[in-house]
A tleap script that builds the chain and sets N, CA, C and O, in Angstrom:
source leaprc.protein.ff14SB
mol = sequence {
  NMET ALA THR GLU ARG VAL THR GLU THR GLU
  ASP GLY VAL VAL ARG GLU ARG VAL VAL GLU
  ARG GLY GLY GLY THR THR VAL ILE GLU ARG
  ARG GLY GLY GLY MET GLY THR ALA LEU LEU
  ALA ILE ALA VAL ILE ALA VAL VAL ALA LEU
  ALA GLY TYR PHE LEU VAL ASN GLN ASN ARG
  ARG GLU ASN ALA GLU THR ALA ALA ILE GLY
  GLN VAL ALA ASP SER ALA SER GLY ALA ALA
  LYS SER VAL GLY ASN ALA ALA ASP ALA ALA
  ALA ASP ALA VAL ARG LYS CASP
}
set mol.1.N position { 20.627 -61.191 -38.802 }
set mol.1.CA position { 19.909 -60.082 -38.235 }
set mol.1.C position { 20.609 -59.648 -36.950 }
set mol.1.O position { 21.017 -60.477 -36.137 }
set mol.2.N position { 20.736 -58.360 -36.787 }
set mol.2.CA position { 21.412 -57.822 -35.622 }
set mol.2.C position { 20.479 -57.848 -34.426 }
set mol.2.O position { 19.272 -57.641 -34.545 }
set mol.3.N position { 21.077 -58.111 -33.259 }
set mol.3.CA position { 20.278 -58.085 -32.035 }
set mol.3.C position { 20.298 -56.678 -31.454 }
set mol.3.O position { 21.273 -55.934 -31.568 }
set mol.4.N position { 19.207 -56.360 -30.845 }
set mol.4.CA position { 19.086 -55.033 -30.258 }
set mol.4.C position { 18.487 -55.178 -28.872 }
set mol.4.O position { 17.487 -55.868 -28.676 }
set mol.5.N position { 19.118 -54.517 -27.917 }
set mol.5.CA position { 18.621 -54.554 -26.537 }
set mol.5.C position { 18.335 -53.127 -26.094 }
set mol.5.O position { 19.200 -52.256 -26.187 }
set mol.6.N position { 17.108 -52.890 -25.608 }
set mol.6.CA position { 16.699 -51.559 -25.172 }
set mol.6.C position { 16.447 -51.608 -23.673 }
set mol.6.O position { 15.712 -52.465 -23.181 }
set mol.7.N position { 17.068 -50.676 -22.952 }
set mol.7.CA position { 16.878 -50.565 -21.509 }
set mol.7.C position { 16.390 -49.144 -21.214 }
set mol.7.O position { 17.029 -48.166 -21.602 }
set mol.8.N position { 15.265 -49.045 -20.532 }
set mol.8.CA position { 14.731 -47.736 -20.165 }
set mol.8.C position { 14.617 -47.651 -18.651 }
set mol.8.O position { 14.105 -48.561 -17.999 }
set mol.9.N position { 15.102 -46.545 -18.106 }
set mol.9.CA position { 15.001 -46.311 -16.660 }
set mol.9.C position { 14.494 -44.884 -16.441 }
set mol.9.O position { 14.750 -43.977 -17.232 }
set mol.10.N position { 13.776 -44.727 -15.354 }
set mol.10.CA position { 13.262 -43.403 -14.997 }
set mol.10.C position { 13.245 -43.303 -13.481 }
set mol.10.O position { 12.705 -44.176 -12.801 }
set mol.11.N position { 13.835 -42.241 -12.955 }
set mol.11.CA position { 13.871 -42.070 -11.499 }
set mol.11.C position { 13.020 -40.888 -11.034 }
set mol.11.O position { 13.183 -40.422 -9.907 }
set mol.12.N position { 12.130 -40.404 -11.869 }
set mol.12.CA position { 11.277 -39.283 -11.498 }
set mol.12.C position { 11.865 -37.956 -11.915 }
set mol.12.O position { 11.144 -36.965 -12.029 }
set mol.13.N position { 13.166 -37.922 -12.145 }
set mol.13.CA position { 13.822 -36.693 -12.544 }
set mol.13.C position { 14.389 -36.843 -13.959 }
set mol.13.O position { 14.193 -35.978 -14.813 }
set mol.14.N position { 15.093 -37.952 -14.191 }
set mol.14.CA position { 15.748 -38.190 -15.476 }
set mol.14.C position { 15.203 -39.469 -16.093 }
set mol.14.O position { 15.029 -40.483 -15.418 }
set mol.15.N position { 14.943 -39.396 -17.374 }
set mol.15.CA position { 14.519 -40.585 -18.115 }
set mol.15.C position { 15.667 -40.961 -19.041 }
set mol.15.O position { 16.133 -40.143 -19.834 }
set mol.16.N position { 16.108 -42.186 -18.933 }
set mol.16.CA position { 17.255 -42.645 -19.717 }
set mol.16.C position { 16.853 -43.853 -20.553 }
set mol.16.O position { 16.202 -44.775 -20.062 }
set mol.17.N position { 17.249 -43.836 -21.817 }
set mol.17.CA position { 16.967 -44.950 -22.719 }
set mol.17.C position { 18.279 -45.365 -23.364 }
set mol.17.O position { 18.935 -44.560 -24.024 }
set mol.18.N position { 18.663 -46.631 -23.171 }
set mol.18.CA position { 19.919 -47.165 -23.719 }
set mol.18.C position { 19.557 -48.213 -24.759 }
set mol.18.O position { 18.816 -49.155 -24.475 }
set mol.19.N position { 20.091 -48.041 -25.975 }
set mol.19.CA position { 19.878 -48.998 -27.056 }
set mol.19.C position { 21.235 -49.593 -27.410 }
set mol.19.O position { 22.154 -48.878 -27.808 }
set mol.20.N position { 21.351 -50.920 -27.259 }
set mol.20.CA position { 22.600 -51.612 -27.601 }
set mol.20.C position { 22.332 -52.483 -28.814 }
set mol.20.O position { 21.403 -53.291 -28.831 }
set mol.21.N position { 23.168 -52.300 -29.831 }
set mol.21.CA position { 23.021 -53.095 -31.044 }
set mol.21.C position { 24.168 -54.095 -31.113 }
set mol.21.O position { 25.252 -53.853 -30.582 }
set mol.22.N position { 23.912 -55.232 -31.782 }
set mol.22.CA position { 24.889 -56.311 -31.860 }
set mol.22.C position { 26.214 -55.896 -32.481 }
set mol.22.O position { 27.226 -56.542 -32.211 }
set mol.23.N position { 26.256 -54.866 -33.286 }
set mol.23.CA position { 27.479 -54.446 -33.952 }
set mol.23.C position { 28.387 -53.611 -33.065 }
set mol.23.O position { 29.384 -53.080 -33.555 }
set mol.24.N position { 28.085 -53.473 -31.789 }
set mol.24.CA position { 28.935 -52.697 -30.880 }
set mol.24.C position { 28.511 -51.242 -30.763 }
set mol.24.O position { 29.229 -50.446 -30.157 }
set mol.25.N position { 27.371 -50.874 -31.321 }
set mol.25.CA position { 26.895 -49.494 -31.242 }
set mol.25.C position { 25.964 -49.354 -30.047 }
set mol.25.O position { 25.032 -50.139 -29.874 }
set mol.26.N position { 26.233 -48.332 -29.217 }
set mol.26.CA position { 25.385 -48.043 -28.068 }
set mol.26.C position { 24.890 -46.603 -28.185 }
set mol.26.O position { 25.687 -45.684 -28.376 }
set mol.27.N position { 23.593 -46.408 -28.073 }
set mol.27.CA position { 22.986 -45.086 -28.119 }
set mol.27.C position { 22.354 -44.818 -26.763 }
set mol.27.O position { 21.547 -45.614 -26.280 }
set mol.28.N position { 22.723 -43.686 -26.140 }
set mol.28.CA position { 22.164 -43.318 -24.832 }
set mol.28.C position { 21.425 -41.995 -25.001 }
set mol.28.O position { 22.006 -41.005 -25.447 }
set mol.29.N position { 20.153 -41.983 -24.646 }
set mol.29.CA position { 19.334 -40.773 -24.666 }
set mol.29.C position { 18.942 -40.439 -23.238 }
set mol.29.O position { 18.425 -41.286 -22.509 }
set mol.30.N position { 19.192 -39.203 -22.848 }
set mol.30.CA position { 18.800 -38.768 -21.505 }
set mol.30.C position { 17.894 -37.562 -21.637 }
set mol.30.O position { 18.169 -36.642 -22.407 }
set mol.31.N position { 16.830 -37.576 -20.892 }
set mol.31.CA position { 15.894 -36.456 -20.885 }
set mol.31.C position { 15.552 -36.109 -19.450 }
set mol.31.O position { 15.503 -36.980 -18.581 }
set mol.32.N position { 15.322 -34.861 -19.218 }
set mol.32.CA position { 14.902 -34.430 -17.888 }
set mol.32.C position { 16.025 -33.727 -17.162 }
set mol.32.O position { 16.900 -33.111 -17.771 }
set mol.33.N position { 15.983 -33.829 -15.890 }
set mol.33.CA position { 16.933 -33.114 -15.050 }
set mol.33.C position { 16.193 -31.984 -14.364 }
set mol.33.O position { 16.083 -30.896 -14.929 }
set mol.34.N position { 15.691 -32.204 -13.184 }
set mol.34.CA position { 14.828 -31.259 -12.493 }
set mol.34.C position { 15.528 -30.049 -11.924 }
set mol.34.O position { 14.867 -29.217 -11.303 }
set mol.35.N position { 16.826 -29.904 -12.099 }
set mol.35.CA position { 17.523 -28.754 -11.529 }
set mol.35.C position { 17.076 -27.448 -12.177 }
set mol.35.O position { 17.032 -26.415 -11.509 }
set mol.36.N position { 16.749 -27.476 -13.448 }
set mol.36.CA position { 16.281 -26.257 -14.109 }
set mol.36.C position { 14.990 -25.754 -13.499 }
set mol.36.O position { 14.821 -24.551 -13.297 }
set mol.37.N position { 14.087 -26.657 -13.208 }
set mol.37.CA position { 12.813 -26.283 -12.596 }
set mol.37.C position { 13.036 -25.751 -11.187 }
set mol.37.O position { 12.411 -24.768 -10.787 }
set mol.38.N position { 13.918 -26.389 -10.437 }
set mol.38.CA position { 14.200 -25.946 -9.065 }
set mol.38.C position { 14.831 -24.553 -9.074 }
set mol.38.O position { 14.471 -23.704 -8.259 }
set mol.39.N position { 15.763 -24.318 -9.987 }
set mol.39.CA position { 16.394 -23.004 -10.066 }
set mol.39.C position { 15.385 -21.927 -10.481 }
set mol.39.O position { 15.428 -20.805 -9.977 }
set mol.40.N position { 14.499 -22.266 -11.381 }
set mol.40.CA position { 13.466 -21.325 -11.793 }
set mol.40.C position { 12.545 -20.986 -10.615 }
set mol.40.O position { 12.178 -19.826 -10.426 }
set mol.41.N position { 12.179 -21.986 -9.837 }
set mol.41.CA position { 11.322 -21.753 -8.670 }
set mol.41.C position { 12.021 -20.850 -7.655 }
set mol.41.O position { 11.393 -19.960 -7.082 }
set mol.42.N position { 13.302 -21.072 -7.432 }
set mol.42.CA position { 14.065 -20.235 -6.493 }
set mol.42.C position { 14.133 -18.802 -7.009 }
set mol.42.O position { 13.993 -17.858 -6.232 }
set mol.43.N position { 14.349 -18.632 -8.318 }
set mol.43.CA position { 14.415 -17.292 -8.893 }
set mol.43.C position { 13.078 -16.568 -8.753 }
set mol.43.O position { 13.051 -15.378 -8.441 }
set mol.44.N position { 11.981 -17.265 -8.978 }
set mol.44.CA position { 10.654 -16.642 -8.848 }
set mol.44.C position { 10.398 -16.230 -7.402 }
set mol.44.O position { 9.868 -15.147 -7.150 }
set mol.45.N position { 10.764 -17.072 -6.465 }
set mol.45.CA position { 10.588 -16.742 -5.046 }
set mol.45.C position { 11.423 -15.524 -4.681 }
set mol.45.O position { 10.957 -14.655 -3.945 }
set mol.46.N position { 12.651 -15.448 -5.187 }
set mol.46.CA position { 13.514 -14.304 -4.897 }
set mol.46.C position { 12.924 -13.012 -5.459 }
set mol.46.O position { 12.958 -11.980 -4.789 }
set mol.47.N position { 12.392 -13.052 -6.663 }
set mol.47.CA position { 11.800 -11.856 -7.264 }
set mol.47.C position { 10.575 -11.401 -6.470 }
set mol.47.O position { 10.392 -10.205 -6.243 }
set mol.48.N position { 9.747 -12.340 -6.054 }
set mol.48.CA position { 8.563 -11.994 -5.260 }
set mol.48.C position { 8.977 -11.398 -3.915 }
set mol.48.O position { 8.366 -10.436 -3.449 }
set mol.49.N position { 10.008 -11.961 -3.292 }
set mol.49.CA position { 10.478 -11.429 -2.005 }
set mol.49.C position { 11.027 -10.014 -2.164 }
set mol.49.O position { 10.756 -9.149 -1.331 }
set mol.50.N position { 11.794 -9.772 -3.222 }
set mol.50.CA position { 12.329 -8.424 -3.445 }
set mol.50.C position { 11.215 -7.418 -3.717 }
set mol.50.O position { 11.250 -6.299 -3.205 }
set mol.51.N position { 10.244 -7.803 -4.506 }
set mol.51.CA position { 9.121 -6.907 -4.784 }
set mol.51.C position { 8.372 -6.570 -3.496 }
set mol.51.O position { 8.005 -5.416 -3.275 }
set mol.52.N position { 8.148 -7.559 -2.657 }
set mol.52.CA position { 7.487 -7.322 -1.377 }
set mol.52.C position { 8.284 -6.396 -0.484 }
set mol.52.O position { 7.721 -5.520 0.173 }
set mol.53.N position { 9.605 -6.589 -0.458 }
set mol.53.CA position { 10.486 -5.737 0.350 }
set mol.53.C position { 10.379 -4.276 -0.093 }
set mol.53.O position { 10.248 -3.378 0.738 }
set mol.54.N position { 10.437 -4.045 -1.407 }
set mol.54.CA position { 10.365 -2.680 -1.898 }
set mol.54.C position { 8.995 -2.053 -1.652 }
set mol.54.O position { 8.910 -0.860 -1.361 }
set mol.55.N position { 7.932 -2.831 -1.761 }
set mol.55.CA position { 6.605 -2.299 -1.490 }
set mol.55.C position { 6.442 -1.916 -0.021 }
set mol.55.O position { 5.853 -0.881 0.291 }
set mol.56.N position { 6.962 -2.748 0.877 }
set mol.56.CA position { 6.882 -2.439 2.308 }
set mol.56.C position { 7.681 -1.176 2.622 }
set mol.56.O position { 7.218 -0.322 3.378 }
set mol.57.N position { 8.881 -1.053 2.045 }
set mol.57.CA position { 9.688 0.145 2.297 }
set mol.57.C position { 9.024 1.398 1.740 }
set mol.57.O position { 9.088 2.457 2.364 }
set mol.58.N position { 8.392 1.295 0.585 }
set mol.58.CA position { 7.690 2.436 0.012 }
set mol.58.C position { 6.560 2.872 0.941 }
set mol.58.O position { 6.350 4.068 1.142 }
set mol.59.N position { 5.836 1.917 1.505 }
set mol.59.CA position { 4.747 2.227 2.426 }
set mol.59.C position { 5.289 2.916 3.675 }
set mol.59.O position { 4.687 3.866 4.175 }
set mol.60.N position { 6.425 2.438 4.178 }
set mol.60.CA position { 7.020 3.079 5.365 }
set mol.60.C position { 7.427 4.508 5.072 }
set mol.60.O position { 7.214 5.397 5.896 }
set mol.61.N position { 8.017 4.740 3.890 }
set mol.61.CA position { 8.426 6.110 3.530 }
set mol.61.C position { 7.208 7.021 3.425 }
set mol.61.O position { 7.249 8.168 3.871 }
set mol.62.N position { 6.137 6.520 2.843 }
set mol.62.CA position { 4.924 7.333 2.721 }
set mol.62.C position { 4.347 7.653 4.091 }
set mol.62.O position { 3.876 8.768 4.317 }
set mol.63.N position { 4.376 6.694 5.008 }
set mol.63.CA position { 3.870 6.941 6.364 }
set mol.63.C position { 4.731 7.965 7.084 }
set mol.63.O position { 4.209 8.828 7.789 }
set mol.64.N position { 6.052 7.879 6.913 }
set mol.64.CA position { 6.940 8.852 7.553 }
set mol.64.C position { 6.710 10.248 6.973 }
set mol.64.O position { 6.732 11.238 7.704 }
set mol.65.N position { 6.493 10.323 5.667 }
set mol.65.CA position { 6.241 11.609 5.024 }
set mol.65.C position { 4.928 12.206 5.518 }
set mol.65.O position { 4.851 13.408 5.775 }
set mol.66.N position { 3.913 11.387 5.649 }
set mol.66.CA position { 2.619 11.858 6.139 }
set mol.66.C position { 2.739 12.372 7.578 }
set mol.66.O position { 2.154 13.398 7.926 }
set mol.67.N position { 3.489 11.662 8.397 }
set mol.67.CA position { 3.688 12.089 9.784 }
set mol.67.C position { 4.438 13.414 9.838 }
set mol.67.O position { 4.105 14.286 10.641 }
set mol.68.N position { 5.457 13.570 8.979 }
set mol.68.CA position { 6.221 14.819 8.968 }
set mol.68.C position { 5.345 15.985 8.528 }
set mol.68.O position { 5.433 17.076 9.090 }
set mol.69.N position { 4.505 15.762 7.531 }
set mol.69.CA position { 3.603 16.825 7.078 }
set mol.69.C position { 2.615 17.187 8.184 }
set mol.69.O position { 2.289 18.360 8.366 }
set mol.70.N position { 2.145 16.196 8.912 }
set mol.70.CA position { 1.236 16.452 10.022 }
set mol.70.C position { 1.899 17.279 11.117 }
set mol.70.O position { 1.269 18.165 11.694 }
set mol.71.N position { 3.160 16.995 11.404 }
set mol.71.CA position { 3.892 17.763 12.415 }
set mol.71.C position { 4.086 19.211 11.972 }
set mol.71.O position { 3.956 20.137 12.772 }
set mol.72.N position { 4.398 19.396 10.697 }
set mol.72.CA position { 4.558 20.757 10.183 }
set mol.72.C position { 3.231 21.515 10.271 }
set mol.72.O position { 3.206 22.691 10.632 }
set mol.73.N position { 2.142 20.842 9.944 }
set mol.73.CA position { 0.831 21.492 10.022 }
set mol.73.C position { 0.497 21.863 11.463 }
set mol.73.O position { -0.031 22.947 11.712 }
set mol.74.N position { 0.793 20.986 12.408 }
set mol.74.CA position { 0.556 21.299 13.824 }
set mol.74.C position { 1.407 22.482 14.268 }
set mol.74.O position { 0.949 23.354 15.006 }
set mol.75.N position { 2.649 22.495 13.807 }
set mol.75.CA position { 3.543 23.596 14.167 }
set mol.75.C position { 3.024 24.916 13.593 }
set mol.75.O position { 3.037 25.939 14.279 }
set mol.76.N position { 2.573 24.896 12.352 }
set mol.76.CA position { 2.038 26.112 11.728 }
set mol.76.C position { 0.772 26.562 12.445 }
set mol.76.O position { 0.543 27.760 12.615 }
set mol.77.N position { -0.052 25.600 12.867 }
set mol.77.CA position { -1.270 25.933 13.595 }
set mol.77.C position { -0.925 26.605 14.925 }
set mol.77.O position { -1.555 27.584 15.324 }
set mol.78.N position { 0.085 26.059 15.600 }
set mol.78.CA position { 0.511 26.658 16.868 }
set mol.78.C position { 1.057 28.060 16.672 }
set mol.78.O position { 0.802 28.953 17.479 }
set mol.79.N position { 1.805 28.248 15.603 }
set mol.79.CA position { 2.350 29.579 15.315 }
set mol.79.C position { 1.224 30.556 15.007 }
set mol.79.O position { 1.266 31.706 15.446 }
set mol.80.N position { 0.235 30.120 14.271 }
set mol.80.CA position { -0.902 30.995 13.941 }
set mol.80.C position { -1.663 31.384 15.211 }
set mol.80.O position { -2.095 32.528 15.358 }
set mol.81.N position { -1.820 30.437 16.113 }
set mol.81.CA position { -2.496 30.753 17.381 }
set mol.81.C position { -1.695 31.769 18.181 }
set mol.81.O position { -2.264 32.679 18.783 }
set mol.82.N position { -0.373 31.613 18.188 }
set mol.82.CA position { 0.481 32.569 18.912 }
set mol.82.C position { 0.358 33.962 18.318 }
set mol.82.O position { 0.261 34.948 19.048 }
set mol.83.N position { 0.363 34.044 16.995 }
set mol.83.CA position { 0.220 35.349 16.339 }
set mol.83.C position { -1.153 35.946 16.656 }
set mol.83.O position { -1.274 37.144 16.911 }
set mol.84.N position { -2.170 35.108 16.637 }
set mol.84.CA position { -3.516 35.584 16.956 }
set mol.84.C position { -3.600 36.105 18.384 }
set mol.84.O position { -4.194 37.153 18.639 }
set mol.85.N position { -3.002 35.365 19.313 }
set mol.85.CA position { -3.009 35.812 20.712 }
set mol.85.C position { -2.243 37.120 20.869 }
set mol.85.O position { -2.663 38.006 21.613 }
set mol.86.N position { -1.119 37.240 20.169 }
set mol.86.CA position { -0.348 38.487 20.250 }
set mol.86.C position { -1.148 39.647 19.675 }
set mol.86.O position { -1.120 40.753 20.214 }
set mol.87.N position { -1.864 39.397 18.581 }
set mol.87.CA position { -2.682 40.459 17.986 }
set mol.87.C position { -3.802 40.867 18.937 }
set mol.87.O position { -4.095 42.054 19.081 }
set mol.88.N position { -4.436 39.872 19.596 }
set mol.88.CA position { -5.481 40.193 20.579 }
set mol.88.C position { -4.913 41.015 21.723 }
set mol.88.O position { -5.533 41.981 22.169 }
set mol.89.N position { -3.737 40.632 22.197 }
set mol.89.CA position { -3.120 41.365 23.304 }
set mol.89.C position { -2.783 42.791 22.880 }
set mol.89.O position { -2.972 43.730 23.652 }
set mol.90.N position { -2.288 42.955 21.666 }
set mol.90.CA position { -1.958 44.299 21.178 }
set mol.90.C position { -3.230 45.134 21.020 }
set mol.90.O position { -3.241 46.325 21.334 }
set mol.91.N position { -4.275 44.515 20.543 }
set mol.91.CA position { -5.543 45.246 20.384 }
set mol.91.C position { -6.087 45.664 21.739 }
set mol.91.O position { -6.584 46.779 21.901 }
set mol.92.N position { -5.992 44.767 22.710 }
set mol.92.CA position { -6.461 45.099 24.061 }
set mol.92.C position { -5.643 46.251 24.636 }
set mol.92.O position { -6.178 47.148 25.288 }
set mol.93.N position { -4.334 46.207 24.381 }
set mol.93.CA position { -3.452 47.276 24.899 }
set mol.93.C position { -3.793 48.610 24.251 }
set mol.93.O position { -3.733 49.643 24.918 }
set mol.94.N position { -4.146 48.616 22.979 }
set mol.94.CA position { -4.484 49.862 22.267 }
set mol.94.C position { -5.811 50.399 22.786 }
set mol.94.O position { -5.969 51.609 22.941 }
set mol.95.N position { -6.767 49.511 23.057 }
set mol.95.CA position { -8.073 49.945 23.531 }
set mol.95.C position { -7.992 50.577 24.921 }
set mol.95.O position { -8.726 51.517 25.223 }
set mol.96.N position { -7.098 50.057 25.763 }
set mol.96.CA position { -6.976 50.576 27.132 }
set mol.96.C position { -6.362 51.964 27.138 }
set mol.96.O position { -6.625 52.743 28.054 }
set mol.97.N position { -5.579 52.283 26.175 }
set mol.97.CA position { -4.896 53.595 26.153 }
set mol.97.C position { -5.742 54.671 25.683 }
set mol.97.O position { -5.301 55.818 25.613 }
savepdb mol mol.pdb
quit
């Protein structure tokens, strides 16, 4: 009968099982490797950071656009007041004559 020796080790990241048979055959099975999980976590964090960056920039652009529209409206209001004052002055001048 052939002898068989099994050695199993686990370090929290990789699980290794070594089977040695008397006939000189050695089988090594390795499972795990936490680098895939770490890389996936880094990729998810990067995607979330980029999405946040774009959302913040979009909000800034909208605020700048709103401010510009407000300035244009104030300018138009001032121009309308000037035209109104000029019309009042012209009407007063016509009435005096």
